[in-house]
N, C-alpha and C positions, 0 to 999 in steps of 0.2 A: 504494500500500500504506500503510495507516495505521500509525502508530508505536505507538499505544496501543490496546489492545483490552479487551473485558470480561474479567474474572477475572485481569487482570495485576496484579502488585504494583507500586505507585507510591509515591514519596516527594514530599511537598509542598515546593516550593521557596521560597515566600514567603507572607506573611500571618500570621494569628494562630496557625495550626496548622503553622508551618514546622518541618520535620524529622519530622513524623509520617508513618507508613507505613500503607497500607491497600490493600484490594483494590478494583478498579474494579467497581462494580455495574452501571453503565449509561453509555453514551456518548450524548450529545445532539448529533448531528452537525450539525444546522442552526444551532446556536448555538455550536459549538466548546466544549462543556462536558462535564465528566465528573462522575459521582456516585461518591464514594469512601466506603467503609464506615468509619464512626466519625470522619470528618473534616468540618470546617465545620458543626458542630452548632449549631442555633439553637433558641430557645424559641418555641413557638407556643401561643396561647391558643385552645382549641377550645370551642365551645358544645355542650352535650349534645344528642344526637339520641335517637331511639327505641331504637336498639340500641347506641349508643356513649356512654360517660360523658364528661362535659366535664372541663375542667381544663387544666393546663399540660403540654404534651407536648414532647419533644425530637425534632428532625427534622434529617436531613442535607440540606444544600443543595449545588447543583452548584458546581464550581470551573472556572475557565477552563483549557483543556487546556494552555496555555503555562505554567501555574503548577505542573504536576506533571511528574515525570521517571520513566521506567521503571527498575525495579531489576533488575539482573542476578542470577539465582539462584545463579550460581557464585561471582562475586567479591563479591556482596552490596553493590554500590555503584550509585549512580544513573548511568545511562549513556544517551547518545543512540544509538539503534540505527541500524545501516546495513543496507542491502538486500544480500542475497547470494542465490546459487543453490546448490542441492544437486546431486549427481551426476545425480539423476533429472530435474532441470530445474525443481523446485519452488522458488518464491520463499520466503525465510525472512528473519527479522530477526536480525541478529548484533550482539553487544556489541562496541563499539569498543575496549574496554579489554582483554578477555580472548579475544574471538573466539567465545564460546559462543553457541549458538542460543537465542534468547529465545522 
């Protein structure tokens, strides 16, 4: 079971954007990277094409998955989730600090 999934809220643990929060847009599983909305922005210079104007554009770049932590919606803190099971037998992620289902 993966600890971080798309549309989870995460906090950046290190780097130039340390402390920023954002939603995970995409998981790049083969390279252990995540794309977080509004985090790790870089400037790209693009050449003009027939249907696209050229110029300087801002773009999000992936972060390594170890540099982000899942945020618990109940206690609003970064938490390392643990695996648990519901009464029905479904596997869920649980917050280690408050026990809430993530």
